[in-house]
Phi, psi and omega in degrees: 000121188269129173199171187247025181284142179223149172209160190286155177248165176072211187294328184303326180301333181293334185283347177294143182279149162295156182228126175234121177248117184243124182245122173270166187240111177075020181285135178280162191301328189250017189287322188268155189303319185286001169233022166112358188273164180263345176297125179298110180227070186289329178293316172297324180292324176291326177300314186293314182295328182257006180236211180237128178259150178235131187265345181231055178252141191240137165260197175245018165094355181203156189311293191289318179299321178299314183294322175303315178294316178297317182286333192246337184074010176240169182298144185305321178302321177298325184277346182107359179241067176280336179251275184225163175271171183306139184259141175291327185279320189235090196296329184260000187302330184247020173255107182267002172082011179228160191310317191280349189220075179246341175084017177207157175291117184283177184268009169258014170239160181228136187276163172302318175301316183295314177300310183285335177289321178291341180270007176099012180270143165281148187226122184233151179213140169224155175102211191270129178268288169065027170227036177133133183210347179268096185114118189298341177289356179262347186283172184299325182284342172274355179234030166112349177276136177283318185226142184216136172222120181167197177258138176277330186273182181286348186178162179200172169295135183286334189268321185208081186298133181238160189302145002263018177259078179255195183252140181238137171249118176061236177246031186276184181292151178293129179265139175228358182258112190232156173295161179299335188261014182298137168217130189306316185300317178299308179307312181303312185291319177302314183287329170300312183292321174301316181300316181292322178292336181280342183286130188257350180243185181259016179296152177283160189231149171248114176242117181262116185245100183255088191285151176275335175294146355262032175310141174300153017280149172298104177211118179222155174289142190304309182305338183271319184268334185305317183300340187263343185301127183095336183283349181256010173293340173296341173095160185288335181290313174299312180305308185302313181297315180304314178295320175302317185293322180293323176299326178289325179287331176289336170096001186258000175242136185270141183300326183283352172291330186060209188240133173311167180296150178287144180241015183203172176293150168309144182303325181292342179278351180282155170284164176301320182293316183295319178295315180300317179295314180282337168303317184289319181292319178293331179292319176294327174293320180292330177292318176301321178289318182298314180298320179296319181291317175303320179290326172296319175301320172305314185289315180298322175300319174303314182296318181290324174294328183259022175061018180263346191290324186296325179246040173240127166280114173255129178236135179226135180202177177242147182282346174191183184276185186301146185264123177265358184307139000271034180058051170240139184307318187261006178109165175259148176077157178299157185298332183291340180282344181294132182066012174275118182301335182261021172246153178220303192300119169052034168276092200232173184260355165101171184287330178301303184288329176299319175303318178292321184299326183274009184310131002267008197278172183265135175063200196224181168317145179093310183282157186258010161302168179301321183295346175270325190242349181278136178222140165304142178218119184247126173241121182234130185189090178316320184281325195253337180246093181248301182293338185265001186295134176082006181255171176248144169253126187248017174278137182290135181224160186229152180308324177294357178276345182293325176301306179295326171305311180286328174306309180298310185292332177281355182057047181226190183231146176280127189285149168267332173229155176198185180043065180063038177089002180294149185275139185255131171303126177304138175274146186244008186285176181238135180291139176267006186302311178302315181302314185300324181273349180084011179285164176300133181274092189295323176248130174229158182291124174285308173235149167232147189228153176214148166202125167206128179052043176076004173266122193240150177196156178213135179243133177224110185057232177269004182268141177223129176251138179224143175199168162274144190307319186285343180287143180278341186243146180260157165265149182232131183227141170261103186294341178291327181260338193206066178288350174272010170051057181259340188233108179277121186255014184296324175301327184281347190221060182298327177293325180289319182299309186298320180298318183285330176299304183297323182296311179306313180300318179300313179303308189298322180280351180251358183235025171071025176270326184224156329292152186287333186270335185221052176297141164274120188252106177284352181244053186298136183282000000 
């Protein structure tokens, strides 16, 4: 395998950290306690209090494009997943035949696992892959992971995965036969710990934990959701206000931002039956969150018990903002399908609770308002994050920055060629290593860009422009004064809007975003 990766030899290699990268699925910005939530997440909160929190960290707004950007360090369109990943039921539905829209990670991108494995790391993954599944060369073991346990598709039943969305171990057959007490978040964590137990040497490891929680279907174990039943009868209006109050106390939200627009009826307009139904849905959602936190605690405890925690970098984030699918106020599918192990599609908690999950931001997953693309981001590393422990970092960063961060900390290099000499698209992110140390951040993003499913955005300093692709006009917001995107300033700043428009289209035309039907592909496979 031809590549330009180098890594240190001898005892110096032992100084490199182990890396645990944890991604939640469809989790709202304010769901965890350390970002304002009332759901008990003591383990994540402890990581936050002893680590470094980021207030302006961004994903790209949807499950699979965010995973593509996370794993490769390039824009999702450059990696081949500008829209959606391959689907288990319809293998070709997301392959549009052009570079930016193939539905799987192409070979002109290189994954974190491939880079770190070549640098001498062990590489393990559990959970949700969702960046290619038809052909084993697209699976985790074909893209640099030594061991994998999880689902290849975008989701499955949490309680009893059923065809065609099952669980895979390494590159073996898909499994559908599970014990009655199976729960995927538990299984992912147990297998992650087993992978670490099986390691017989002292090489550093990279463990990617891609939870499917709290993505629908709404399914939680009774002992996890039962404590929350009835607690949400106070309603989403009260929950939003309580979360905002806590966020203001934590100091990372500005009072003059206020709260984003309402996306649902006032709570008091619901009938008693509606209140009880959505209370239960939110209780199950909270149970999924609580269980995920418990499992993160189990993994952290194992690292501590084995004297690995001190030199392990743990990163935590969400792949997008809260999910309002199928954009119904009270949730998707009949109430009877909640916690039914044989149901899957869009058994969800609804637009009302998604609005509360994203407090104080606007809109949801898929869109490029802050509610779609802003994520909590926690970095915990006792040996490496000392002066910054317990602090907030307010510099804007992007999910593509994780690749250069881990490359630097692993003391290796990002390759220009890989896979038998195939050309690799250059990564454009910025390393967070200086931010972890509290050192001056010499390089910052001048521009940030987004596009997914025709939702477009660009950020330049504190200015952010947002539009639908087909629209001729952009909305413009000053995020320093209005991060909840309530006041469109585009009419007052036409020259700025034109500048951002031209900059966005230059990016789109150079990053395989446009045109979708006839791209000229300089990285032909």
